[in-house]
N, C-alpha and C positions, 0 to 999 in steps of 0.2 A: 761320687756325688759331692758337689761343692757345699761346704758348710760354712756359714757366715755368722759371726756374733754381731747382732744388730748394733750393739754399743760401739762397734768399731767403724760404723758407717756414719757419714754426714746425713742430715735430713734429706738433702737432695738425692743422694745415692740410695737411701732407704726407700724414699718415695718411688723411685724408678723401679726397684725390685718389686715392691708391693703392688703397684698399679698394673704391672705387666702380669703378675702371678694371680692376683685376686680379680678375676675377670671371667665373663663379662659382667658389667655392673649396670643395673637399670638407671635411667636418667630421670631426675625430677626437675622439671622446669618450674622453678618456684617464683611466684609473684608475691611481693610484699609491699608494704606502704609505711612511710614514717609518720610521725605525729603531725607533720605539716601537710600531709596528704600527697606527698611525692611518691610516685610508683617506681618500684625496682623489679627487674626480671633477671633471673640468673639460673643457670643449670647446675645441678649437683649430681655427681655419680656416687658419692658416699650417701646412699639412699636405699631404703627398702621398707617392707612392711614387717612389723614385729608382733602384732596382735590383731585378732579378729574381734574379740569381745573384752574390752573396748577396741574399736578399730584404730590402731595406732601405726603411723609411719614415722620414721626418723630420717632426717637429713642432717648432714654434718658440715656446716660452713667452717672449714678449717682455717687456721691462721696461715697466711702466705709464707711459704718456705723461705723465699728469698729475703724478706724484710720483716716478717713477724707481724704484719698489719692484719686487721680483721676486715671482713667484707661488709658492704653496705647492707646486704640481706640480713646478716646477723644483728647489726645495729638496729635495723628496722623492726626485727622480731622482738628485740628487747623493749622497744618503744610501743609497738602495736603487736600484740601476740596473736596475730592472725596471718594466714597465708593460703594460697591456692597451689596445690601440687598438680601441675599439668603434665600428663604423660606424653612422651615424645615418640613420634613415628618417623619413618624415613622421609616423608614428604616435607618435614620441617626441620631436619637435622642440621642443614647449613645455617638456617636462621638461628637455630638454638645455639650453635657454636658462636655465631656473631654476638649473641646476647651476653656471652661470657667476657667480652672485652671490658677492661676496667675503665669505664667511663667515669667522669667526675660525679660526685654526689649530686643527686637531683636530676641527673639525665635519665630519661625514660627509655629503657631498653626495648619496650614494645615498639617505639617509634624507630629507634636505630635499627632493629632487626626486621622491621616490617610486619610485625604481628598485629593482630586485631584485638583490641580490648573488648571484653564482654563483661558486663556488670555481674557481680556475684549476688547471691540472694541472701546469704547469712553473714558473710564477712566483708571487710572493706576492700582488700586487694581485688583487682579484676582478674578474670579468667582469660586464658589464651583461646580464642575462638577456633584456631586451627588444630588444637589438641583433641584427639579422639576421646580422651577420658580426663575429667577434671575433678579434683577433690577439694572441696572447701573445708579448711581445717582451722582449729584453734590450738594454740600452743599450751600444753600442759606443764612443760618444764624445759629449761635449757641447762644442760650439764656441761661445764667446761672440763675438758680432759687434760688441760695443761696450759702453760703460758708461754711456751717456746714455739719456734717456727715449726709449722706443720701440725700443731696440736688441734684436735677436733673440738667441736662444740655440738653436742647431741641435742638437736631440737626435737623434742617429743611432741608430735603433732597428732591430735585426735581428729579423725574425719567426721564431719558433721553432715555433709551433703555431697552426693556424687552426681556428676553430669556425664552421660555417655552418648556419643554420637550413634544414632540408629544404624548408620552404615556398617558398624563393626559388630552388630548383633546378629544372632541366628534366628531361625523361625520361632524359637522358644523364648526369645527375649534375653538370652544369655550372650556374653561376649564370645565371639567366634575367634579362637586364637589365630586362625589362618587369615583373618581379615585385619588384624591389628597392624601388621607391617612394622613392628617395633625395631628400635635400634638400641644398642648398648655400648658403653665405653669399655675400651681395653687400655693398654698402656700407650703412653706417648700420644701420637696423633691418630691412633688406630681406633676404629669403631667396628661393630658387626651389625648385620641386618638379619632379622628373623623372618625368613621367607617360607612359603609353603614347601619349597624344595628341601630346606634343611630342618624342617620340623619333624619330630618323631615322638612316639609315645612309649612310655615304660609303665607297665602295669604295676600298681602299688602293691608291695608285698604284704602290707598290713591288712589287706582284705581277707587274707587267709594265712595259715602258717605254712610257709614253704619248707620243703625237706632240707634245704641248705646244700651248698656245694659239697660239704663233707659227707653227705649221704650218697654221693655219686660214686660209682666204681673207680678204682685206682686208675685204670687205663683211660677213663673219661676225664678225670681231674687233671691228668698229665698228658692230655692229647697234644700231639704236634700240630694239630689243625685248629682246634677250638681256642677261642680267645677268652679272656676273663669275662667279657660281656656275654659270650655264649654260655659260659658256665653259670653266670648269674641268672639267665633265663631258665636254665634247667633246674637250678636250685630253688626257683620260685614255684616249681610244681608241688602239689600237695601230697602226691603219692607216686610211686613207680608203677609202671604197668605190670600186670601178671604175665606168666609164661604163655598163656593162651592168646592174649592180645598181641604179644610179640610174634608168636608163631603165625598168627593170622596175617599180620602185616608183612611178614617175610614171604608170603605167597604171592604178593603183587609182582607183576611182570618185571618192573624196573629193579626191584630188590633181588628177585631171583636171578636176573641177569648178572648183577654184581657178584652174588654168591657163587654162581656157576663158573664165572670167569676167573675166580680166585681160589678154586679148590686146590688145596695143598700149599697155598701161599698165604699164610696167616698175616704176614706183615702188610702185603698189598691189600688184602681183604679189609683189614682194620683201617688202612689209609682211605680206601675208597668209601667205606661206610661212614667214616668221619667226615669226609668231604660232602657226601650226600646229606648227612645230618646238618652240617653247617649251612648248606643251601636252604634246607627246610627252616632252620632257625632264622635265616634272613627273611623268609616269608612268614615268620611268626607262627609256624606250624610246630610248636614246641613238643606237643604230645607225640607226634609222628617221629620227630627227631630222636627223642629218648628211646623209642622202640628200636630204632636202627642201632643206636649206640649200645643197647643191651643185647644185641644178637650175638 
């Protein structure tokens, strides 16, 4: 494994490593305004939510690595401590990228990128009409992380009002993750798209106390077939099945076929049982999978 002391890297080199490794990153398309009323629009992938109560998001308009200058968004936020965080989806990603061009002070990126200004209700900067979710925010604090090239400035923004396009809601009025079609930043020119095909769920272990991977038998933990993700699913079970449950499951035709075909060949039997368990884990049939693995 390559080990690098960050102090030995230039800011440009370090930025490259960090942005490729710490990804994907959500994108905040932030609209701001200066004291003269001039609007600015700029995307930030140094962005996330950090609190629910109070509802806090942070964006970080970093100093430019090449020349240590600051962005118009940051100057605007120091003058007028209000912004709108517009969430970016796939249908607006090219326009969002265009809005990142370093136009001169006072140039409205809404116009340059072809976005539609929508008046906000509580704050001065306008919203991006094309964005599926928009947060009207006030700035609670701006924390400078340094004065050198690449140094961040944490803009702690408190959400005061949310606007959500009904097209991304489900029948219960909640956001449907499969309808958002969000994008995220990776390293360099790379982005990723969150589609229905690459979405998956992982059951939260804090709903119950899982037995843990360490509670699984040695041959399961060290399986030549099962992956770390497979073991994680098994470790999230609350209990192991008893002998009666295992014996009952072993009477199914499919399992009996494996057992009968591998009489006297323990190695092949274990391999075939583990392969069958892995298929069940792929289908999220975790309780059935552990029964097979304990045979």
